[in-house]
C-alpha positions as CSV (number, residue, x, y, z in Angstrom):
1,X,1.6,-51.3,-75.3
2,X,-0.2,-50.7,-72.0
3,X,-3.9,-50.5,-72.3
4,X,-5.6,-47.2,-71.3
5,X,-7.8,-49.1,-68.8
6,X,-4.8,-50.5,-67.1
7,X,-3.3,-47.0,-66.7
8,X,-6.6,-45.9,-65.2
9,X,-6.6,-48.8,-62.7
10,X,-3.0,-48.0,-61.7
11,X,-3.8,-44.4,-61.0
12,X,-6.9,-45.3,-59.0
13,X,-4.8,-47.8,-57.1
14,X,-2.1,-45.2,-56.3
15,X,-4.8,-42.8,-55.1
16,X,-6.4,-45.4,-52.8
17,X,-3.0,-46.5,-51.5
18,X,-2.0,-42.9,-50.8
19,X,-5.3,-42.2,-49.0
20,X,-4.8,-45.4,-46.9
21,X,-1.3,-44.5,-45.8
22,X,-2.4,-40.9,-45.1
23,X,-5.3,-41.9,-42.9
24,X,-3.2,-44.6,-41.1
25,X,-0.1,-42.6,-40.3
26,X,-1.4,-39.1,-40.0
27,X,-0.9,-37.4,-36.6
28,X,-3.9,-37.2,-34.4
29,X,-5.0,-33.7,-33.7
30,X,-3.7,-32.5,-30.3
31,X,-6.6,-32.1,-28.0
32,X,-7.1,-28.6,-26.6
33,X,-5.5,-28.4,-23.2
34,X,-7.6,-26.8,-20.6
35,X,-5.4,-24.4,-18.7
36,X,-6.6,-23.8,-15.2
37,X,-5.4,-20.4,-14.0
38,X,-3.3,-20.5,-10.9
39,X,-5.1,-19.2,-7.9
40,X,-3.9,-15.7,-7.3
41,X,-2.9,-14.7,-3.8
42,X,-5.7,-12.8,-2.1
43,X,-4.5,-9.4,-0.9
44,X,-6.0,-7.9,2.2
45,X,-5.5,-4.6,3.9
46,X,-5.7,-3.4,7.5
47,X,-8.2,-0.7,6.6
48,X,-10.7,-1.4,3.8
49,X,-12.1,0.9,1.1
50,X,-15.6,0.4,2.4
51,X,-14.6,2.3,5.6
52,X,-14.2,5.5,3.5
53,X,-11.6,8.2,3.2
54,X,-9.5,9.2,6.3
55,X,-10.4,12.6,7.8
56,X,-8.4,12.2,11.0
57,X,-5.2,10.3,11.8
58,X,-3.7,10.0,15.3
59,X,-0.6,8.1,16.3
60,X,0.6,7.7,19.8
61,X,3.6,5.9,21.3
62,X,3.6,4.1,24.6
63,X,5.9,6.7,25.9
64,X,3.3,9.4,25.4
65,X,4.4,11.2,22.2
66,X,1.4,11.9,19.9
67,X,0.7,13.5,16.6
68,X,-2.7,14.1,15.0
69,X,-3.8,15.6,11.7
70,X,-7.4,16.2,10.8
71,X,-9.4,17.9,8.0
72,X,-10.8,21.3,9.0
73,X,-14.1,22.9,7.9
74,X,-12.5,23.7,4.5
75,X,-11.3,20.0,4.1
76,X,-7.7,21.1,4.4
77,X,-5.4,19.2,6.7
78,X,-4.3,20.8,9.9
79,X,-2.3,19.6,12.9
80,X,-4.2,19.3,16.1
81,X,-1.3,17.6,18.1
82,X,1.3,18.1,19.4
83,X,0.2,21.7,18.7
84,X,-2.5,23.3,16.6
85,X,-0.9,24.5,13.4
86,X,-1.3,24.5,9.6
87,X,-0.2,21.2,8.1
88,X,1.8,20.5,5.0
89,X,-1.0,19.3,2.7
90,X,1.2,17.0,0.6
91,X,2.7,15.2,3.6
92,X,-0.7,14.9,5.4
93,X,-2.3,13.6,2.2
94,X,0.5,11.1,1.7
95,X,-0.2,9.8,5.2
96,X,-3.9,9.4,4.4
97,X,-3.1,7.5,1.3
98,X,-0.7,5.3,3.2
99,X,-3.6,4.3,5.5
100,X,-5.4,2.6,2.6
101,X,-2.3,0.7,1.4
102,X,-1.3,-1.0,4.7
103,X,-1.1,-4.6,3.6
104,X,-1.8,-7.6,5.9
105,X,0.9,-10.2,5.2
106,X,-0.3,-12.9,7.5
107,X,-2.6,-13.9,10.4
108,X,-1.2,-15.2,13.7
109,X,-3.0,-17.7,15.9
110,X,-2.4,-18.8,19.4
111,X,0.1,-16.1,20.2
112,X,0.7,-14.5,23.6
113,X,0.0,-10.7,23.2
114,X,2.8,-10.0,25.7
115,X,5.4,-11.7,23.5
116,X,4.5,-9.7,20.4
117,X,4.2,-6.4,22.2
118,X,0.4,-6.0,22.2
119,X,-0.3,-6.3,25.9
120,X,1.3,-2.9,26.2
121,X,1.3,-1.7,22.6
122,X,4.3,0.1,21.2
123,X,2.0,2.4,19.3
124,X,-1.7,3.0,18.8
125,X,-3.2,4.3,15.5
126,X,-6.6,5.8,15.4
127,X,-8.3,6.7,12.1
128,X,-11.6,8.4,11.6
129,X,-13.2,8.1,8.2
130,X,-15.7,10.2,6.3
131,X,-18.2,7.4,6.8
132,X,-18.2,8.3,10.5
133,X,-16.4,5.0,11.2
134,X,-13.5,5.3,13.7
135,X,-11.0,2.5,14.3
136,X,-8.1,2.1,16.7
137,X,-5.4,-0.5,16.1
138,X,-2.6,-1.5,18.5
139,X,0.9,-1.9,17.0
140,X,3.3,-4.3,18.7
141,X,6.9,-5.2,18.0
142,X,8.6,-6.0,14.7
143,X,8.4,-9.7,13.6
144,X,11.6,-11.8,13.8
145,X,11.9,-11.6,10.0
146,X,11.6,-7.8,10.2
147,X,9.0,-7.9,7.4
148,X,6.2,-6.4,9.5
149,X,4.6,-5.4,12.8
150,X,2.2,-7.4,14.9
151,X,-1.1,-5.6,14.9
152,X,-4.4,-6.1,16.6
153,X,-7.6,-4.1,16.6
154,X,-8.1,-2.4,19.9
155,X,-11.5,-4.1,20.2
156,X,-9.8,-7.5,20.0
157,X,-9.8,-10.1,17.3
158,X,-7.0,-11.7,15.3
159,X,-3.4,-10.7,15.5
160,X,-2.1,-9.9,12.0
161,X,1.2,-9.0,10.6
162,X,1.2,-5.7,8.7
163,X,3.9,-4.6,6.2
164,X,6.7,-2.8,8.1
165,X,7.2,-0.2,5.3
166,X,3.6,0.9,5.5
167,X,3.6,1.4,9.3
168,X,7.1,3.0,9.3
169,X,5.9,5.6,6.9
170,X,3.2,6.6,9.4
171,X,5.4,6.4,12.5
172,X,7.7,9.0,10.9
173,X,5.0,11.5,11.7
174,X,5.9,11.2,15.4
175,X,9.4,12.4,14.8
176,X,8.7,14.7,11.9
177,X,5.2,16.1,12.2
178,X,3.9,17.6,8.9
179,X,4.1,21.3,9.9
180,X,3.6,23.7,7.1
181,X,7.0,25.2,6.3
182,X,7.1,29.0,6.6
183,X,9.8,31.2,5.2
184,X,11.7,33.1,7.8
185,X,13.6,36.3,7.0
186,X,17.3,36.0,6.5
187,X,19.1,38.5,8.8
188,X,22.0,38.6,6.4
189,X,19.7,39.7,3.6
190,X,18.8,43.0,5.3
191,X,21.0,45.8,6.4
192,X,20.7,47.3,9.9
193,X,21.3,51.0,10.1
194,X,22.6,52.7,13.1
195,X,20.3,55.3,14.7
196,X,22.3,58.3,13.3
197,X,23.1,56.7,10.0
198,X,21.1,57.5,6.9
199,X,21.3,55.9,3.5
200,X,23.1,57.9,0.9
201,X,21.7,57.6,-2.6
202,X,24.1,56.2,-5.1
203,X,24.9,58.3,-8.2
């Protein structure tokens, strides 16, 4: 018959052995991995928010065509070129919004302005803001990858590549100025009576 003390010793021994193997073979806790966030690409725009809200936009091609829209005394958009007329407010406001979203894709160094169409710019864009700031930028030719246009401030400085889609949206104003559409009477909708003809009331 096994003594009670022997049973106690055996239980204690098993507990000690279990603790030993647990401590020896347990997995080390995984150290927290410090995840360094990847550097996000810095986005820059041709015109900054600090310059304010556009109140006048003028685009001119090197062949002389020009279109300009500006806010009047009532803050409504109006055409001032090629003729003075009321403007389609939605189209003019869309152009003003486009000004603030013209993204700079890249900066170009050591480039000949003549090669990229900036010696004699294809287009010029002049924007006046409510902060009284007025800027003119020259727009050259499309890049070989056709992703953007070469652009440079009229005052000089770096040549940058600006998103083609953003500039194209503004250049469309040259071929499609934002005139306010007016309804014209439809000749077919009215009857023309002869001088001696009178209308006979229908029964």
